[in-house]
C-alpha positions, 0 to 999 in steps of 0.5 A: 451375402445379406445386409447383416452378414455384410455388417459382420464381415465388415467389422471383421475386415476392419479388425483384420486391417488393424491387426495387419498394421499392428503386426506388419513388422512380423511379416517378411518384406518380400514374399517367400514364394516362387513364380506360379505358387499363388496361381497354383492355389487358385481354382482354374474356374469360378465355382458353380455354386456360391461359397460361404463368405467365411471360406472366402475370407480365410483364403485371403490369409491362406492364398493372398497374404503369402504372395504380398510384398509389403510396401507399408513395411518399415524396411521397404526401401525400394522403388518409391513410397506407396503410402496408405492411411486409415482415412484412405481405406475408409474412403474406399469403403464408402466409395464401394457403396456409392460406386459410380463411373463419374463420366459427367457431372450428372453421374454424381455432382459430388464426384465432380465438385469435390474434385474441383475443390480438392484439387485446388486444396492440393494446389494451394498446399504445394504453392501453385499459384492461382493460374493452376486452380480450378477457381481460375476458370482457365487452368485447373486440376484433375485426378488421374490413375498415375503419372504415366496416364498424365504424361500421355494425356498432356502429350496428346494435347501438346501434339494437337497444340503444336500442329495448330501452331505449325500446321505444315509439319510433317508428323513423321518428324514429331518427337517427345523430348526428355533426358537420359534420366526421364522415367520410362513413361516418356519412351512409352508415351512416344511409342503409344503415339507413334512418334520418336523419343529423344533423351538429352544426356545429363551430366554428373557435374549437374547431379544428372539434372537437365540444364539450359545449355544442354537443352539449347544444344539439343534443340539446335541439333534437332532443328538441324536434323528437321525433327520437331519436338512438341513437348518436353518432359522435365522432372522434379525427382527422377527415379534413378537419382532424384535429380531436379531439372533446372526449371529456371534455366529450362524456361529461359530456353523454352521462351524462345521456342513457343511451340514447345509444351513444357510438362513437369513430371514430379510424380514422386517428389512434387509433394515436397513443394508442401514444405517451404524449405523445399520450394527453392530446390523445386523451382516453384518460382519458375513453375508459377512464372507467367510468360510474356509476349513481345508486347509484354502481355501475359499469355500461354506461350513459351517460357512457362510450364504448361502442366504439372503432375505429382502423385499423392499415392507415393509420399502423399499419404493417399492410397493408390491411385491418386495422381494429380495433374494440373494444366494452365489452360484446360482447353488444351485438354478439352479441345483434344479429348472432348467427344460428346455423343448425344447420349452424354449431353446434359443441360448442365454441361451444355450451359458450361456451368459444370466440368465434365472431367471425361473431356480432360482425360483419356477415359470415359469412366472415372473413379471418385478418387477425390474422397480419399484425398479429402478425408486424408487432408482433413484428418492430417491437416497441412501441419500433419502432412508437412510433418510426415514429409519432414520425417521422411527427409530426416530419416534419409539424412540419417542414411546419408550420414551412414554412407559418409561414415563408410568413406573409402568403402562406399560413396554417395553417387549423387547428393541426397534428394528429399528422401532418396539416397543413392550410393555405391560400393567403390573399389580402390582401383576406381575400375568401373567394371569391378565396382559394378560387379561389387554392387551387383554382388551386394544386390544379389545378397540383398535380393536373397533376403526377405527382411529388407527390400532395396533396388538398384539402378544404372546411371551412365554405366555405373550400377548404384543402390537406391535407398528410398525412405517412404513408409509411414511405419519406418522409424529411426530404429528401423533405419539403424537396424537395417544399416547395422544388421543388414547393409553394413555386414553385407557390404563387408561380406562382399568386399571380403569376397572380392579380396578387399577386406571387411574393414 
């Protein structure tokens, strides 16, 4: 492809993107393909001779689109939001032209310096205080691929920190601490690091959030068993129920356990800190609180949050991947991860004038993700970003209202959290086994459709339905139509099949 061919193909591709969003409601949310169908349409090996671009472009519609699950569809209510925007798409086009691996400042100064500034933009947008900013020269932020990568990265730093504080520790006794609502990233991180994972049970009366008393009880039990928790993964917005762990109580407990590193996984819900009205609910004051030692001096110690992560590529309007990790003391990362052979040394790095983000992360090469964050925040502005989040909450409130109107047939499993509503179909007997069968039967019917997508979860043995509002394309009419034309009729249908009557 020469320059002129690229120009024409680029114009056509932009038109194709615009046409896609103009027609997105005409697509099925879930593709009508069986496993192996897409693979069967692709040649078993690359062509010996190059093919014309026109044929390649046509195969996007012929081969790829039939197998796409449309996360931007207004009736996609599954998993978590995965926003994209025209601004982010344009950034990815520009990044394709200046592709660079970003492993040190000299690779492309713009790549590093934009990230340091933009991460401070986002920190300020969320209300994180100066101790989290790159400007502070002690803390700072970095863009990673996803929250799982962030959790693994800080767990490596936390393990090294713990072993420095307690050097006689038998490493076979180390454990990562989470809850029964912690995302599976916790157990996976533990498996990668070869340590144990302990899930503290949470309670329905606490809306499945971790409280100070059950944390204290868990720490005491672990101590009695000789286990050594070196990091606690607390959550703002758990995947199953949207629960927010009580950080105020948690930090009161961790103040007496100074070796315990505290990481906040706010992958989905952390962006809601951009709204003043959500900051109390998200415990912003506890996130920003600084610990004090016995002499009253401030320091990195027990009783404060050490790291915080949220994903802009969920409800934050930025195309995947854009997971933002902040840490209060960046040397915890660099001391654990900095490996600098001679060929990576530069005068700028050795003079400590610049940040080399490879020393804060697991990988050497890094993408220039900050450009799409920069474009998006400049285009939407703080007001536009906040308006988007408030719209998602308002739409979820409508779902919440619809659930409450079905009293006696369905119920909220837990109070609405941000833009997530979790409900379940109930049985007059209250028998959990029968109710689980009802909810599974409902989800089976939903999964047989292609015009809507929901997901289920199971909490303490109870099957529940998750309705996650997130697409920028979703309007009130989509919520109403989904409820009236799909969800409510399917609930009545499954209740009738179980002999409960459709009313």
